[in-house]
N, C-alpha and C positions, 0 to 999 in steps of 0.2 A: 687496289688503289691506283688511280691514274698517276702517271709521272708528270712532273712539271714540263718536261719536253713535249708530251702529248698535248698538254693544254696550251703551251705557249707557241708551238709551231704554227698553229692556225686557229686563232680564237674563234672566228666565225664558224669554222667546221666543228669545233668542240661544242659550241652552243647548239648547233643544228643537230649533232648526233645525240646529245643528251635530251633535246626536245623530243626525239623519236621515242625515248623512254618516258615521256611525260614530265620531264624535269625542266623548269625554267632556270637555267644555271648562269645566265648572263651576269647578274650582279655578283654571284659567288666567284665566277672566273675573273672578273675585273678586280675583285678584292684579292684573290690569290696572286694575280700578276703584280699588283701593287705591293703586296707583302713580300713577294720574292725579290722585287727590285729593292725594297727597303732592307731586306736581309743581306743582299749582296753589298749594298752601300755600307751597312754597319760592319760587315766583315772586312771590307777594305779599310775602313776607318780604324777598326780594332787592330788589324795587322800593322798599320802605320804607327799607331800609338804604342803597341808592344815593341816594335822595332826601335822607336825613339827611346822608350823606357830602358831597353837593354843597352842601347848605346850610351845613354847618360849614366847608367849604373856602372858600366865598365870604366868610365872616366873618373869616377869618384876616387877609386884606389890610386890612380895615377896622380891625381891632384894632391891627395893626402901625402903621397910619397915625395912630392916636390915641395911640400910645406905650404901649399896654397889652400889653407884650411877654409878661408871664407868662401872661395870658389867651390870647394868641395861641399860645404854646407848648403850653398845655393843649389848645387846639382841634386843634393838629397831632397830639398824641398820640391824641386822640379820633378824628380822621380816619384815623390809622394803624390803630386798632382796627377801625374800620368797614370799611376796605379788607380787612383780614384776614378779617373776618366775611363780606363779600361774596364773597371768593375761596372760602371754605369752602362758602358757599351755592351758588355757581356749579358747584363740583366735585360737590357732592351732587346738584344738579339734573341735571347731565350724566349722572351714574351712574343716576339714576332714569329719565331719558328713554331711555338706552341699553337698560336692562332692559325698559322699556315697549315700545320698538320691537322688541326681540328676541321678546317674547311675541306682539305683534300679528302679526308675519310668520309665526308658526307656525300661526295659525288659518286654516282654509280658508274659502272663500266660503260664504255662506248659500245653500242650495238654494231654488229657487222653490217656491211652494206646491203646484204641480201635479206636482212631482217625486215619483215613486212611492217608497213605503217599500221597503227591501230592502238586502241586503248584497253580492250577487254578480250576475253577468251573467244568471243564471237568473231574477232578479227584475225584469229590464227589461220594459217594457211595449211590445208590438207595436202600433203605431198604424196601420200600413198594410202590406198584403201584396199584391204584384203578381206573379202567376205567368205566365211566358211561356216554358215549356220547349219545347225543340226535340228532335226525334228524333235520337238518337246511335247510332253503330255499336255492335254488341254488344261488351261489355267495354271501355267507353271508357277512355282512358288519362288519368292525371293529368298536369298541365302539365309536371312535371319530366321525364317520359318523352317527352312531345310535343316538349319543347325539345331533347332529345337526338336524337330521331328526325328532326327537321327542321333540326337544327344552327342554332338561332336564339338559344339561351341556353346558356352554358357555365359551369356551377357549379364544376366542378373547376378550370378555369383561374382563376376568381376566387379559389379557395383558394390556388393557387400564387402569384398576384400579391399577395394581401393576406391573406385568411383566409376562414373561413366567413361567409356573409352579405354577400358582395361579388361578385355575379354579373357576368359579362361578356356583354353583348348583342351579337349578331353578325348581319350580313346583314339579312334581313327582320325579325328580332327587334329590331335597333337602329332600323330604319326605323319599326317599329310604335311604339316608345317615343317617337320624335320626333313621329310623327303624333298620338299621344294628347296630348302636351304642347301642341302647336300647336292642336289641336281644342279642348281645354279652355280655353286662353287666349282663343281666338276667341269661344267661347261666353260667357265672362265679360266680355270687352270689349264685345261686342255688347249685353250686359245693363247696360252703364253703369259697369263697373268700370275704373278707371285701371290700366293695366299698369305695374308697376315692376320693375326688376331689382336686387335688394338684394345686399349682400355675404353670403357664407355663413359668415363668421367675425364674431362679435359680442363686445363687451366685457361685463364683469361687470354694468354698470349696465343694459344691455339685457336680460340674462338675469333680473335682478331685476325689471325693469319689467313683464314679462309673466308672472312667477310661476314661471319655471323654476328660479331661484335664490332662496333656498337650498334649495328643495324637491327638485330633481332633479339636483344637481351630479354625483352618481355615475352618472347615466344619459347624461351629455353627454360628448362627446370634448373634451378640454381641451388647448390648445396652451400649455403651462406657461411657456415662455420669454417670451411676450408677454401671458399671462393672457387669451387669447381662447378662445372656445368655438365649435365647429362647430355650426351651427344644427340643432336637431331638427325644425324646421318654419319655413316662411317667415313664419309669424305673428310670430315674435320680431323680426326686423329691420323688417318692414313696420309693425307696430303702434308700434314705438319711433321711427318717423319723427316721431311727434307727442309724444314725451316732452318735458316741460317747455314745452308749447305751450298758449297760450290762444286758443281759437277764438271766433268769433261765431256766434250762432244761425243766421244766414243761410248759414254754411259747411256745414251738415248737410243730408243725410247725406254722409259721406265714404266712398267705395267704392274699394277697391284690390284688385288681383290680382297674383300673382307666381308664377313657377316657380322652384324651387330643388331641388338635391339635398338630402336630409335625412339626418342622421347620428344614430344612436341606439345606445348601447352595450348596452342591454338586449335581447338577442336571444331571451331566453326559454329554455325547456328543449328537450331533444332529443325527437324523435318526429315522427310524420306531421303533427301539427297545425302544426308550424313548419318543415316541409320545403319545399324549393324557394323559391318567392316568397312563401310565407305569412308569413314574418317575416324581415326583413333588417336589417343594420347600416347600409347605405346604400341609399337608394331615392329615386325622383323623385316630386315631388308639386306640384300646382298648388293655390294657396291663395286664398281670398277673405277680405277683412277689411273690416269696417264700423265706423265711428264714428257713434253715433246720439245724439239727444237722449233723456234718460231716459224720457219719456212715449211715445217712438216705438220703443224698442229691441225690444219683443216683436213689433211689426208688422214690423220689419226682420228679425227672426229667422224669422218665417213666410215672408217673401219669399225669404230665403236657402235655407230648406228646399225651397221650391217650385222654386227655380232649380237646386239640386243634383239634385232628383228629375227634372227635365226632362233633364238631361245623362245620368243613369243610364238613364232610359227610352229615350233615343235610341240607346243601345248594344244594345238588345234583350235585356237580361239580366233574369232574374227577381230581384226585390229586395224588401226589407222595410225599414221605418223603425221604429226603436225609440226610445222615450223612456227615458233611462237612470234607474235608481233611484239613491237617494242614495249608497249604498255603492259604486257602480260609476262615479261621476262623478269628474272631475278635481278637483284641489285648487282651481283658479281658477273653475270653472264654476258658474253659477246654474241653468242648464238646458241639457241637451245632447240632441240627436237623432243617433243613429247610423244610417248606411245600410249595409246588408249585401247582397251579391249571392250567389246560390246557385251552388255548384259541383256540377254533375251528376256529375263523375267522382269527386270526393272525398266527395260526399254530405254537404256541410256548408256553413254560411253563412260568408262571408268579409267582414269589415268593410272598407269602402272610403272612408268619410267620417264625420267627426264635425262637427256644426254646433252652435255654442254661443253663448250669451249670458253674458257675464261681469258684466253690469250695471256698477257703478262700481268693482269689485274691482281690475282692472288699472289703471284710470284713476287711482285713489288712489296706486298705486305709481309710476305714470308722471308724476304731477302733470299729467295731461291734463285741462284745464278749458275752459269756455266762458263767455262773458258772456251772461247772460239779458237779457230786455227791460228789467229794472231796473238793468242794468249790474253786477249781482252775479255773482261767479264761482262756477260750479257744476262738479261732476265730470261728465264725459261718460260714456256707456256704450260698451263695446267688444264686438264680436262677431267670430267667425271660423269658417271652415269649409273642409274639403277639397273641392276640386272639379276633379280628384279625386286620391287617392293611386293611383299606377300599379301597384304590384306585384300586388295581388290582383285589380285590374281585368284586367290582362294574364292572370293565371292563369285567371280565369273566362272571358275571351274565348277563350283557347286551348281550354279543356276543353269549353265549351258549344257551340262552333262547329266541332268536329272532324267530319269526314265521311270517307267512304272515299277521296275524291279529295284531301283536304287540309283545311286550316283556313280556313274562310270568314271574310272580313273584313266587319264591319258596314257597311252602305251609307254611313253618314255619314262613315266613316273613309277610304273609297276615294279621294276627292280628295286626301287627306293622305298616304296610303301610296303611291299610284300602282299598287297591285295589289289584286286582289279575293280572292286565295287564296294561302295558303302551302303549297307542295307539297314 
């Protein structure tokens, strides 16, 4: 959530920044400023009324002690009027603050200055391309046909058990999933990230803290009886570990990693682009999260991008890194880099990771603060990234490593799988 200071310091800059994300926020910002002014005026009037009320109440006892009963009764009536006035002011103040909060949470984060202009994925900027294509058999198969051929992923059985978008991994397919999860976690912990195992159900406050609520409630699975939400990413519970926490400067940076299944209702449209593992309702993902001092957060982002790149490169897949344009960024992000791997069989790029800096946007919602050298509390910065999401990694591994003998396993994964080929 943007702070009032961010909005009020430079109204024109705020409107311009949000326009880069495709949001016309001029009217909302004007209303926010007006509400904030009214809130301040109401608070000043309320403070004055309460002070007068307290002063008059203290005089009643003195007047009664002096036998000045009529004056004391008049003060009582005056105190009663002041109480009614303070109640009205408190009610109006609450109404103003509620409307102010409602408007604030509808505004997305400011994009960083280096975010490219643009509205769609076609406007994203390719900042790095690494090609490492391997020779494939004639007429290579897409992963959904390879999965059926080698009996490692059963999409039809998933439909029977649950519905479309819930595949069943079998045999070496299940073992490959487990191997990737363990490999990614090991890469992260060796880089200094603390492994945590969070719940996969979160409360409403957690969803609000990281910006999924109220923006994406229709995209999350909701356990209505308990008002819990299934996590769309481990970012939600892991970042919320520090909700309502005040850290010290010496505590930074905070680095955490977690594996969770992820649940998302938005499976997209029908067709080849969402077929097989390309888009699922339930999938596995390993996440990295960082909390950073504001002056160090972009340095932390560069480090996270380099870390994710090292994992992707180790799998031997062709990949590219994109800097997302304003219109293709998430509601909460200030700057996002996407990683995509190339599928030789599908002849298309598949997104496998997003690495983002949210600056203070999530921290303001979380009330995640730290004490600086002068013992003043400041908002921290939060970052997160996929390292990595499994479905499209698995799709690319199956398709790009198919041979006449079977599907070769990347060397770094063999100690985790226990086999070097799927036959």
